[in-house]
DONU-478512 format. One record per residue (C-alpha): residue number from 1; residue in one letter; x negated, y, z negated. Coordinates in nm, 2 decimals, always signed. Example, Ala and Ser with C-alpha at 12.3 -4.5 7.8 and 13.67 -1.06 7.14 Angstrom:
<sites>
<site 1 A <-1.23 -0.45 -0.78>>
<site 2 S <-1.37 -0.11 -0.71>>
</sites>
This chain:
<sites>
<site 1 M <+0.18 +3.36 +0.48>>
<site 2 L <+0.53 +3.23 +0.42>>
<site 3 I <+0.62 +3.28 +0.03>>
<site 4 Q <+1.01 +3.21 -0.04>>
<site 5 E <+1.05 +3.40 -0.38>>
<site 6 P <+1.28 +3.14 -0.59>>
<site 7 Q <+1.64 +3.20 -0.61>>
<site 8 Q <+1.74 +2.90 -0.86>>
<site 9 D <+1.78 +3.07 -1.15>>
<site 10 T <+2.11 +3.25 -1.02>>
<site 11 K <+2.22 +2.90 -0.88>>
<site 12 R <+2.23 +2.66 -1.18>>
<site 13 N <+2.24 +2.68 -1.57>>
<site 14 W <+1.90 +2.52 -1.63>>
<site 15 Q <+1.92 +2.52 -2.04>>
<site 16 P <+2.09 +2.15 -2.07>>
<site 17 V <+1.81 +2.01 -1.81>>
<site 18 I <+1.53 +2.17 -1.99>>
<site 19 Q <+1.64 +2.02 -2.33>>
<site 20 A <+1.71 +1.70 -2.14>>
<site 21 F <+1.33 +1.70 -2.02>>
<site 22 E <+1.20 +1.82 -2.31>>
<site 23 A <+1.39 +1.51 -2.53>>
<site 24 I <+1.18 +1.26 -2.27>>
<site 25 L <+0.85 +1.43 -2.26>>
<site 26 G <+0.82 +1.70 -2.53>>
<site 27 K <+0.79 +2.06 -2.49>>
<site 28 N <+0.43 +2.02 -2.32>>
<site 29 G <+0.54 +1.78 -2.09>>
<site 30 V <+0.78 +2.05 -1.94>>
<site 31 V <+0.64 +2.37 -1.75>>
<site 32 R <+0.89 +2.66 -1.72>>
<site 33 K <+0.68 +2.97 -1.76>>
<site 34 R <+0.72 +3.18 -1.45>>
<site 35 E <+0.29 +3.21 -1.45>>
<site 36 E <+0.24 +2.86 -1.50>>
<site 37 L <+0.47 +2.76 -1.22>>
<site 38 L <+0.26 +2.95 -0.99>>
<site 39 V <-0.03 +2.68 -0.96>>
<site 40 Y <+0.25 +2.42 -0.81>>
<site 41 E <+0.36 +2.66 -0.53>>
<site 42 C <+0.21 +2.44 -0.24>>
<site 43 D <-0.02 +2.18 -0.17>>
<site 44 G <-0.30 +2.20 +0.04>>
<site 45 L <-0.12 +2.35 +0.29>>
<site 46 T <-0.16 +2.69 +0.10>>
<site 47 S <+0.03 +2.88 +0.41>>
<site 48 Y <+0.36 +2.80 +0.29>>
<site 49 R <+0.48 +2.85 -0.07>>
<site 50 N <+0.79 +2.81 -0.27>>
<site 51 R <+0.79 +2.81 -0.68>>
<site 52 P <+0.96 +2.49 -0.84>>
<site 53 S <+1.25 +2.58 -1.10>>
<site 54 V <+1.08 +2.33 -1.34>>
<site 55 V <+0.75 +2.12 -1.34>>
<site 56 V <+0.77 +1.80 -1.55>>
<site 57 L <+0.45 +1.58 -1.64>>
<site 58 P <+0.51 +1.21 -1.71>>
<site 59 R <+0.30 +0.94 -1.83>>
<site 60 T <+0.49 +0.61 -1.77>>
<site 61 T <+0.72 +0.48 -1.52>>
<site 62 E <+0.99 +0.48 -1.84>>
<site 63 D <+0.93 +0.87 -1.82>>
<site 64 V <+0.97 +0.92 -1.44>>
<site 65 A <+1.27 +0.71 -1.47>>
<site 66 A <+1.46 +0.88 -1.73>>
<site 67 L <+1.35 +1.21 -1.57>>
<site 68 V <+1.52 +1.12 -1.24>>
<site 69 K <+1.83 +1.01 -1.43>>
<site 70 V <+1.88 +1.36 -1.53>>
<site 71 C <+1.80 +1.51 -1.18>>
<site 72 D <+2.05 +1.25 -1.06>>
<site 73 R <+2.34 +1.33 -1.32>>
<site 74 Y <+2.32 +1.74 -1.23>>
<site 75 S <+2.24 +1.68 -0.86>>
<site 76 I <+1.91 +1.87 -0.88>>
<site 77 P <+1.67 +1.80 -0.60>>
<site 78 F <+1.29 +1.67 -0.70>>
<site 79 V <+0.98 +1.64 -0.54>>
<site 80 A <+0.66 +1.43 -0.63>>
<site 81 R <+0.36 +1.57 -0.64>>
<site 82 G <+0.02 +1.36 -0.72>>
<site 83 S <-0.31 +1.60 -0.67>>
<site 84 G <-0.17 +1.84 -0.45>>
<site 85 T <-0.41 +1.80 -0.15>>
<site 86 G <-0.18 +1.69 +0.09>>
<site 87 L <-0.19 +1.90 +0.41>>
<site 88 S <+0.15 +1.89 +0.57>>
<site 89 G <+0.34 +2.03 +0.28>>
<site 90 G <+0.46 +1.72 +0.17>>
<site 91 A <+0.47 +1.83 -0.19>>
<site 92 L <+0.61 +2.20 -0.12>>
<site 93 P <+0.88 +2.25 -0.37>>
<site 94 T <+1.22 +2.31 -0.25>>
<site 95 D <+1.48 +2.56 -0.34>>
<site 96 D <+1.64 +2.46 -0.69>>
<site 97 C <+1.42 +2.18 -0.75>>
<site 98 V <+1.20 +1.99 -1.02>>
<site 99 L <+0.86 +1.89 -0.94>>
<site 100 I <+0.76 +1.58 -1.10>>
<site 101 V <+0.39 +1.56 -1.12>>
<site 102 T <+0.22 +1.24 -1.18>>
<site 103 A <-0.14 +1.40 -1.26>>
<site 104 L <-0.12 +1.25 -1.61>>
<site 105 M <-0.04 +0.89 -1.49>>
<site 106 K <-0.41 +0.84 -1.46>>
<site 107 R <-0.46 +0.46 -1.59>>
<site 108 I <-0.61 +0.20 -1.41>>
<site 109 L <-0.37 -0.08 -1.56>>
<site 110 D <-0.55 -0.42 -1.46>>
<site 111 I <-0.86 -0.51 -1.27>>
<site 112 D <-0.82 -0.91 -1.13>>
<site 113 L <-1.17 -0.92 -0.99>>
<site 114 E <-1.09 -1.30 -0.90>>
<site 115 N <-0.82 -1.26 -0.70>>
<site 116 Q <-0.93 -0.93 -0.57>>
<site 117 R <-0.69 -0.66 -0.70>>
<site 118 V <-0.64 -0.37 -0.90>>
<site 119 V <-0.31 -0.23 -1.06>>
<site 120 V <-0.35 +0.17 -1.10>>
<site 121 Q <-0.10 +0.47 -1.18>>
<site 122 P <-0.01 +0.69 -0.90>>
<site 123 G <-0.24 +0.99 -1.08>>
<site 124 V <-0.54 +0.78 -1.01>>
<site 125 I <-0.80 +0.95 -0.80>>
<site 126 N <-0.91 +0.73 -0.48>>
<site 127 N <-1.26 +0.74 -0.56>>
<site 128 W <-1.20 +0.61 -0.92>>
<site 129 V <-1.07 +0.25 -0.80>>
<site 130 T <-1.43 +0.20 -0.61>>
<site 131 Q <-1.61 +0.32 -0.93>>
<site 132 A <-1.42 +0.08 -1.12>>
<site 133 V <-1.54 -0.22 -0.93>>
<site 134 S <-1.85 -0.13 -0.75>>
<site 135 G <-2.07 -0.28 -1.03>>
<site 136 A <-1.89 -0.63 -0.95>>
<site 137 G <-1.97 -0.61 -0.57>>
<site 138 F <-1.63 -0.47 -0.49>>
<site 139 Y <-1.50 -0.14 -0.32>>
<site 140 Y <-1.15 +0.00 -0.25>>
<site 141 A <-1.17 +0.09 +0.18>>
<site 142 P <-0.93 +0.39 +0.21>>
<site 143 D <-1.17 +0.73 +0.18>>
<site 144 P <-1.02 +1.00 +0.29>>
<site 145 S <-1.24 +1.31 +0.30>>
<site 146 S <-1.09 +1.44 -0.03>>
<site 147 Q <-1.14 +1.11 -0.21>>
<site 148 I <-1.32 +1.25 -0.52>>
<site 149 I <-0.98 +1.44 -0.61>>
<site 150 C <-0.67 +1.31 -0.42>>
<site 151 S <-0.45 +1.06 -0.60>>
<site 152 V <-0.36 +0.68 -0.49>>
<site 153 G <-0.01 +0.83 -0.50>>
<site 154 G <-0.05 +1.06 -0.29>>
<site 155 N <-0.24 +0.82 -0.05>>
<site 156 V <+0.08 +0.59 -0.09>>
<site 157 A <+0.31 +0.89 +0.02>>
<site 158 E <+0.12 +0.99 +0.34>>
<site 159 N <-0.03 +0.65 +0.42>>
<site 160 S <-0.37 +0.84 +0.42>>
<site 161 G <-0.66 +0.70 +0.60>>
<site 162 G <-1.03 +0.78 +0.60>>
<site 163 V <-1.36 +0.71 +0.76>>
<site 164 H <-1.33 +0.37 +0.74>>
<site 165 C <-0.96 +0.30 +0.86>>
<site 166 L <-1.10 +0.21 +1.20>>
<site 167 K <-1.24 -0.11 +1.09>>
<site 168 Y <-1.05 -0.18 +0.78>>
<site 169 G <-0.67 +0.01 +0.81>>
<site 170 V <-0.50 +0.28 +0.63>>
<site 171 T <-0.35 +0.30 +0.31>>
<site 172 T <-0.05 +0.04 +0.39>>
<site 173 N <-0.30 -0.24 +0.46>>
<site 174 H <-0.44 -0.21 +0.11>>
<site 175 V <-0.11 -0.19 -0.08>>
<site 176 L <+0.01 -0.52 -0.19>>
<site 177 G <+0.30 -0.45 -0.42>>
<site 178 L <+0.47 -0.10 -0.60>>
<site 179 K <+0.65 -0.05 -0.86>>
<site 180 L <+0.93 +0.20 -0.76>>
<site 181 V <+1.16 +0.43 -0.92>>
<site 182 L <+1.47 +0.50 -0.65>>
<site 183 P <+1.64 +0.83 -0.66>>
<site 184 D <+1.92 +0.71 -0.89>>
<site 185 G <+1.65 +0.64 -1.18>>
<site 186 S <+1.65 +0.25 -1.13>>
<site 187 I <+1.30 +0.06 -1.16>>
<site 188 V <+1.23 -0.16 -0.93>>
<site 189 D <+0.93 -0.41 -0.78>>
<site 190 V <+0.87 -0.47 -0.41>>
<site 191 G <+0.58 -0.62 -0.27>>
<site 192 G <+0.39 -0.84 -0.52>>
<site 193 T <+0.02 -0.96 -0.59>>
<site 194 V <-0.04 -1.17 -0.27>>
<site 195 P <-0.05 -1.01 +0.14>>
<site 196 E <+0.23 -1.22 +0.23>>
<site 197 M <+0.59 -1.22 +0.06>>
<site 198 P <+0.92 -1.34 +0.17>>
<site 199 G <+1.18 -1.11 +0.25>>
<site 200 Y <+1.19 -0.78 +0.43>>
<site 201 D <+0.88 -0.58 +0.39>>
<site 202 L <+0.97 -0.29 +0.17>>
<site 203 T <+0.61 -0.19 +0.07>>
<site 204 G <+0.58 -0.14 +0.39>>
<site 205 L <+0.84 +0.04 +0.45>>
<site 206 F <+0.78 +0.26 +0.13>>
<site 207 V <+0.41 +0.36 +0.22>>
<site 208 G <+0.42 +0.68 +0.43>>
<site 209 S <+0.81 +0.74 +0.35>>
<site 210 E <+0.64 +1.06 +0.18>>
<site 211 G <+0.86 +1.08 -0.14>>
<site 212 T <+1.17 +1.04 +0.05>>
<site 213 L <+1.27 +0.71 -0.07>>
<site 214 G <+1.17 +0.74 -0.45>>
<site 215 I <+0.86 +0.78 -0.64>>
<site 216 A <+0.57 +0.49 -0.67>>
<site 217 T <+0.47 +0.49 -1.02>>
<site 218 E <+0.24 +0.14 -1.02>>
<site 219 I <+0.06 +0.02 -0.73>>
<site 220 T <-0.12 -0.31 -0.67>>
<site 221 L <-0.41 -0.24 -0.46>>
<site 222 K <-0.67 -0.51 -0.24>>
<site 223 I <-1.03 -0.43 -0.32>>
<site 224 L <-1.30 -0.58 -0.08>>
<site 225 K <-1.63 -0.74 -0.17>>
<site 226 T <-1.92 -0.49 -0.07>>
<site 227 P <-2.07 -0.58 +0.28>>
<site 228 E <-2.42 -0.74 +0.26>>
<site 229 S <-2.59 -0.49 +0.46>>
<site 230 V <-2.48 -0.13 +0.59>>
<site 231 R <-2.61 +0.10 +0.86>>
<site 232 V <-2.56 +0.47 +0.93>>
<site 233 L <-2.64 +0.58 +1.28>>
<site 234 L <-2.64 +0.97 +1.38>>
<site 235 A <-2.64 +1.04 +1.76>>
<site 236 D <-2.67 +1.39 +1.86>>
<site 237 F <-2.56 +1.50 +2.22>>
<site 238 T <-2.55 +1.81 +2.49>>
<site 239 S <-2.17 +1.78 +2.52>>
<site 240 V <-1.87 +1.69 +2.36>>
<site 241 E <-1.75 +1.50 +2.65>>
<site 242 A <-2.05 +1.26 +2.67>>
<site 243 A <-2.01 +1.21 +2.29>>
<site 244 G <-1.64 +1.14 +2.33>>
<site 245 A <-1.73 +0.87 +2.65>>
<site 246 T <-1.98 +0.72 +2.38>>
<site 247 V <-1.70 +0.64 +2.14>>
<site 248 S <-1.50 +0.44 +2.43>>
<site 249 D <-1.83 +0.25 +2.53>>
<site 250 I <-1.87 +0.14 +2.22>>
<site 251 I <-1.53 -0.01 +2.14>>
<site 252 S <-1.52 -0.14 +2.52>>
<site 253 A <-1.85 -0.34 +2.43>>
<site 254 G <-1.64 -0.51 +2.16>>
<site 255 I <-1.83 -0.36 +1.85>>
<site 256 I <-1.58 -0.26 +1.59>>
<site 257 P <-1.78 -0.04 +1.34>>
<site 258 G <-1.71 +0.07 +0.97>>
<site 259 G <-1.63 +0.40 +1.08>>
<site 260 M <-1.72 +0.64 +1.37>>
<site 261 E <-1.68 +1.03 +1.32>>
<site 262 M <-1.75 +1.30 +1.57>>
<site 263 M <-1.83 +1.66 +1.48>>
<site 264 D <-1.88 +1.97 +1.72>>
<site 265 N <-2.15 +2.26 +1.71>>
<site 266 F <-1.87 +2.46 +1.49>>
<site 267 S <-1.87 +2.18 +1.24>>
<site 268 I <-2.26 +2.09 +1.26>>
<site 269 N <-2.35 +2.45 +1.16>>
<site 270 A <-2.07 +2.50 +0.91>>
<site 271 V <-2.21 +2.18 +0.75>>
<site 272 E <-2.55 +2.26 +0.73>>
<site 273 D <-2.49 +2.62 +0.61>>
<site 274 V <-2.29 +2.51 +0.30>>
<site 275 V <-2.42 +2.17 +0.26>>
<site 276 C <-2.75 +2.16 +0.38>>
<site 277 T <-2.80 +1.82 +0.46>>
<site 278 N <-3.10 +1.91 +0.70>>
<site 279 C <-3.02 +1.62 +0.89>>
<site 280 Y <-2.77 +1.77 +1.18>>
<site 281 P <-2.93 +1.94 +1.48>>
<site 282 R <-2.79 +2.30 +1.48>>
<site 283 D <-2.82 +2.31 +1.85>>
<site 284 A <-2.63 +1.97 +1.96>>
<site 285 E <-2.31 +2.03 +2.10>>
<site 286 A <-2.14 +1.73 +1.92>>
<site 287 I <-2.29 +1.45 +1.68>>
<site 288 L <-2.14 +1.09 +1.64>>
<site 289 L <-2.17 +0.91 +1.26>>
<site 290 V <-2.14 +0.52 +1.34>>
<site 291 E <-2.15 +0.29 +1.04>>
<site 292 V <-2.18 -0.08 +1.11>>
<site 293 D <-2.17 -0.34 +0.83>>
<site 294 G <-2.13 -0.70 +0.78>>
<site 295 L <-2.41 -0.99 +0.74>>
<site 296 E <-2.77 -0.85 +0.77>>
<site 297 I <-2.82 -1.05 +1.10>>
<site 298 E <-2.49 -0.89 +1.23>>
<site 299 A <-2.53 -0.52 +1.11>>
<site 300 A <-2.91 -0.54 +1.27>>
<site 301 A <-2.77 -0.65 +1.61>>
<site 302 N <-2.47 -0.40 +1.63>>
<site 303 S <-2.68 -0.12 +1.55>>
<site 304 Q <-2.92 -0.21 +1.81>>
<site 305 R <-2.64 -0.22 +2.05>>
<site 306 V <-2.48 +0.13 +1.95>>
<site 307 E <-2.81 +0.28 +1.98>>
<site 308 A <-2.88 +0.17 +2.34>>
<site 309 I <-2.50 +0.28 +2.41>>
<site 310 C <-2.57 +0.62 +2.28>>
<site 311 F <-2.87 +0.67 +2.50>>
<site 312 Q <-2.73 +0.54 +2.77>>
<site 313 N <-2.46 +0.81 +2.75>>
<site 314 G <-2.70 +1.07 +2.69>>
<site 315 A <-2.81 +1.11 +2.34>>
<site 316 R <-3.12 +1.32 +2.29>>
<site 317 S <-3.22 +1.10 +1.94>>
<site 318 V <-3.08 +0.86 +1.72>>
<site 319 R <-3.14 +0.83 +1.38>>
<site 320 I <-3.08 +0.50 +1.19>>
<site 321 A <-3.01 +0.52 +0.80>>
<site 322 T <-3.03 +0.19 +0.62>>
<site 323 D <-3.09 +0.24 +0.25>>
<site 324 V <-2.80 +0.41 +0.03>>
<site 325 E <-2.92 +0.77 -0.08>>
<site 326 E <-3.00 +0.83 +0.32>>
<site 327 R <-2.66 +0.71 +0.43>>
<site 328 L <-2.46 +0.91 +0.16>>
<site 329 T <-2.68 +1.23 +0.31>>
<site 330 L <-2.57 +1.16 +0.65>>
<site 331 W <-2.17 +1.10 +0.54>>
<site 332 K <-2.21 +1.41 +0.28>>
<site 333 G <-2.21 +1.68 +0.56>>
<site 334 R <-1.87 +1.50 +0.72>>
<site 335 K <-1.71 +1.48 +0.38>>
<site 336 A <-1.77 +1.82 +0.30>>
<site 337 A <-1.66 +1.97 +0.65>>
<site 338 F <-1.32 +2.11 +0.60>>
<site 339 A <-1.45 +2.29 +0.29>>
<site 340 A <-1.76 +2.44 +0.48>>
<site 341 M <-1.53 +2.57 +0.73>>
<site 342 G <-1.48 +2.89 +0.45>>
<site 343 K <-1.85 +2.94 +0.58>>
<site 344 I <-1.74 +3.09 +0.87>>
<site 345 S <-1.40 +3.15 +0.89>>
<site 346 P <-1.16 +3.32 +0.62>>
<site 347 D <-0.87 +3.08 +0.69>>
<site 348 Y <-0.83 +2.73 +0.92>>
<site 349 Y <-0.49 +2.55 +1.04>>
<site 350 V <-0.54 +2.19 +1.07>>
<site 351 Q <-0.36 +1.95 +1.26>>
<site 352 D <-0.40 +1.54 +1.28>>
<site 353 G <-0.28 +1.42 +1.62>>
<site 354 V <-0.37 +1.10 +1.73>>
<site 355 I <-0.46 +1.01 +2.10>>
<site 356 P <-0.58 +0.68 +2.30>>
<site 357 R <-0.94 +0.68 +2.30>>
<site 358 T <-0.97 +0.68 +2.66>>
<site 359 K <-0.80 +1.04 +2.70>>
<site 360 L <-1.04 +1.20 +2.43>>
<site 361 E <-1.28 +1.38 +2.69>>
<site 362 Y <-0.96 +1.51 +2.86>>
<site 363 V <-0.81 +1.62 +2.53>>
<site 364 L <-1.11 +1.79 +2.38>>
<site 365 K <-1.17 +1.98 +2.71>>
<site 366 T <-0.77 +2.08 +2.71>>
<site 367 I <-0.80 +2.20 +2.33>>
<site 368 A <-1.10 +2.41 +2.40>>
<site 369 E <-0.91 +2.53 +2.70>>
<site 370 L <-0.60 +2.63 +2.48>>
<site 371 G <-0.81 +2.77 +2.20>>
<site 372 D <-0.95 +3.00 +2.46>>
<site 373 K <-0.61 +3.11 +2.59>>
<site 374 H <-0.47 +3.18 +2.26>>
<site 375 G <-0.80 +3.37 +2.14>>
<site 376 Y <-0.89 +3.16 +1.83>>
<site 377 N <-1.19 +2.88 +1.78>>
<site 378 V <-1.10 +2.53 +1.72>>
<site 379 A <-1.35 +2.35 +1.57>>
<site 380 N <-1.32 +1.97 +1.61>>
<site 381 V <-1.41 +1.68 +1.33>>
<site 382 F <-1.22 +1.36 +1.35>>
<site 383 H <-1.20 +1.00 +1.31>>
<site 384 A <-1.35 +0.91 +1.67>>
<site 385 G <-1.29 +0.56 +1.66>>
<site 386 D <-0.91 +0.54 +1.63>>
<site 387 G <-0.87 +0.87 +1.85>>
<site 388 N <-0.73 +1.05 +1.50>>
<site 389 L <-0.83 +1.42 +1.62>>
<site 390 H <-0.86 +1.71 +1.34>>
<site 391 P <-0.88 +2.03 +1.54>>
<site 392 L <-0.95 +2.32 +1.27>>
<site 393 I <-0.76 +2.66 +1.42>>
<site 394 L <-1.02 +2.92 +1.26>>
<site 395 Y <-0.83 +3.25 +1.19>>
<site 396 D <-0.77 +3.56 +0.93>>
<site 397 N <-0.45 +3.52 +0.75>>
<site 398 A <-0.49 +3.88 +0.66>>
<site 399 V <-0.44 +3.97 +1.03>>
<site 400 P <-0.06 +4.06 +1.08>>
<site 401 G <+0.09 +3.74 +1.29>>
<site 402 A <-0.22 +3.54 +1.31>>
<site 403 L <-0.06 +3.28 +1.11>>
<site 404 E <+0.23 +3.26 +1.36>>
<site 405 Q <-0.01 +3.25 +1.64>>
<site 406 V <-0.26 +2.93 +1.52>>
<site 407 E <+0.11 +2.77 +1.46>>
<site 408 S <+0.18 +2.79 +1.79>>
<site 409 L <-0.13 +2.68 +1.90>>
<site 410 G <-0.15 +2.39 +1.66>>
<site 411 G <+0.20 +2.29 +1.79>>
<site 412 A <+0.07 +2.30 +2.19>>
<site 413 I <-0.24 +2.06 +2.07>>
<site 414 L <+0.01 +1.83 +1.90>>
<site 415 K <+0.23 +1.86 +2.20>>
<site 416 L <-0.06 +1.73 +2.40>>
<site 417 C <-0.12 +1.44 +2.21>>
<site 418 V <+0.21 +1.26 +2.25>>
<site 419 Q <+0.15 +1.35 +2.63>>
<site 420 V <-0.11 +1.16 +2.65>>
<site 421 G <+0.05 +0.87 +2.47>>
<site 422 G <-0.06 +0.98 +2.11>>
<site 423 S <+0.12 +1.07 +1.80>>
<site 424 I <+0.18 +1.40 +1.59>>
<site 425 S <+0.02 +1.25 +1.28>>
<site 426 G <-0.21 +0.97 +1.20>>
<site 427 E <-0.28 +1.04 +0.80>>
<site 428 H <-0.15 +1.38 +0.68>>
<site 429 G <+0.20 +1.31 +0.74>>
<site 430 I <+0.50 +1.51 +0.86>>
<site 431 G <+0.62 +1.73 +0.52>>
<site 432 A <+0.74 +2.05 +0.59>>
<site 433 D <+0.47 +2.14 +0.86>>
<site 434 K <+0.55 +1.90 +1.18>>
<site 435 R <+0.92 +1.80 +1.09>>
<site 436 C <+1.04 +2.02 +1.42>>
<site 437 Y <+0.79 +1.85 +1.66>>
<site 438 M <+0.95 +1.53 +1.54>>
<site 439 P <+1.17 +1.52 +1.85>>
<site 440 E <+0.88 +1.56 +2.09>>
<site 441 M <+0.80 +1.18 +1.98>>
<site 442 F <+1.14 +1.03 +1.89>>
<site 443 S <+1.48 +1.02 +2.08>>
<site 444 E <+1.80 +1.12 +1.89>>
<site 445 P <+1.86 +0.74 +1.81>>
<site 446 D <+1.51 +0.69 +1.72>>
<site 447 L <+1.55 +0.98 +1.43>>
<site 448 E <+1.91 +0.86 +1.33>>
<site 449 T <+1.81 +0.51 +1.27>>
<site 450 M <+1.53 +0.66 +1.04>>
<site 451 Q <+1.78 +0.87 +0.84>>
<site 452 W <+2.02 +0.56 +0.80>>
<site 453 V <+1.70 +0.43 +0.59>>
<site 454 R <+1.67 +0.72 +0.39>>
<site 455 Q <+2.03 +0.72 +0.31>>
<site 456 T <+2.04 +0.39 +0.20>>
<site 457 F <+1.76 +0.45 -0.05>>
<site 458 N <+1.86 +0.82 -0.11>>
<site 459 P <+2.23 +0.87 -0.01>>
<site 460 K <+2.22 +1.23 -0.22>>
<site 461 E <+1.91 +1.34 -0.07>>
<site 462 L <+1.76 +1.45 -0.39>>
<site 463 A <+1.42 +1.29 -0.32>>
<site 464 N <+1.22 +1.54 -0.13>>
<site 465 P <+1.48 +1.68 +0.08>>
<site 466 G <+1.38 +1.90 +0.39>>
<site 467 K <+1.11 +1.69 +0.47>>
<site 468 I <+0.97 +1.48 +0.81>>
<site 469 F <+1.33 +1.52 +0.97>>
<site 470 P <+1.43 +1.84 +1.15>>
<site 471 T <+1.75 +2.03 +1.06>>
<site 472 P <+1.95 +2.30 +1.25>>
<site 473 R <+1.82 +2.55 +0.96>>
<site 474 T <+1.46 +2.49 +0.97>>
<site 475 C <+1.39 +2.40 +1.35>>
<site 476 G <+1.73 +2.59 +1.49>>
<site 477 E <+1.80 +2.65 +1.86>>
<site 478 G <+1.59 +2.97 +1.85>>
<site 479 A <+1.26 +2.83 +1.70>>
<site 480 N <+1.33 +2.50 +1.94>>
<site 481 A <+1.34 +2.75 +2.27>>
<site 482 S <+1.03 +2.95 +2.10>>
<site 483 V <+0.82 +2.61 +2.11>>
<site 484 S <+0.94 +2.50 +2.44>>
<site 485 K <+0.83 +2.82 +2.59>>
<site 486 Q <+0.46 +2.79 +2.42>>
<site 487 F <+0.43 +2.44 +2.58>>
<site 488 E <+0.51 +2.54 +2.92>>
<site 489 S <+0.15 +2.61 +3.00>>
<site 490 V <-0.01 +2.29 +2.87>>
<site 491 E <-0.12 +2.07 +3.16>>
<site 492 Q <+0.15 +1.78 +3.20>>
<site 493 F <-0.09 +1.42 +3.17>>
</sites>
């Protein structure tokens, strides 16, 4: 575990800064005690920790703007944080920084059912949006597995996906407009209340920028009508490869499920041990969860076609759930899969590379081989429909050197994803965790162009410094040499 002891207090006189923050928020809005700061040392990627110098808790856009202006005046770096559920170190504090936590900005500001939009503050929990509109027959489509705790602001920063991103898209497809506080403290509005706005798509640029361009303080979301009919199919297979082939065949048949997820035997048993759905067959090598929705006649027809394709690929059984409670039970295990890993392993290290669906069989087989070579079990639970993998490398962090070894294995998996035409991240973001692998996917001119964009919005590099892009200090020649060496054994595709 990498724990960086803070050296901030020796570098800066914080007294005038604290006084300025307290003048904006009051004493209760500023966290300064050393023991209280421990809570904010990391996000969901707990292997990396660094204590912030100060934590501030704004409630309004004006609060955020005033705080950022203080940071700009004193040239203090700042990092925005929502619920702290991110898995790439995107909200990891940097040295000598202020952590701006938006958890108290949790108001739903406006619900406009006629125009199918909702305006929220960034601290609103993802699932609250659907709860607020479900009684009127609407829902918010992006649904990360952590949706009962992750915040919309964090979803915007990382461009989060979820089970239903295959058919309905990720966060960027559901954000109409944003109110932003830029790194100099100015407030701007981008996008609007309709899907297509003239001018540059600054909304699309900001979504997924991981806090490096500013902080979203109001978010206008698109909501959808609840489908007339929804059916969830659970198919179990005697091999992961057969389940992977089924995924490709379903899409090739012209069927776009609302969601299509795969879990391997490790994941199945962990979930049954913890959640006890009594739905997942423990002896299956893999299961597929396929949700079809739409009009009743459409959902029924697609359900039959999916069932037939599953059996053609060797499925032992196919269970179809049509009522709400049964559907929720089938999804409950998938949503709890990450947490359930604690039942079978003290720790896990997760990545989220993306691959073409047609390479699924090959990549899953190669990941198993890489796991065997490195001496670690790898559980697979992922968005099979769009090829967004979530390999969970199981290990014990108490064993000296184990973290470094699983990081090496994780890097090999990311390199494999790029080799077959994929990406190093589908929804978790780059953050501090994957920045050294950006050159594997992008050329120097590519990265330089991205830096130009960041410099335009963030010329002093105060907003979330050290994230996304590799630097000599974080990704030096020695680190790159080590990375290159570990990949030498990976089969070229």
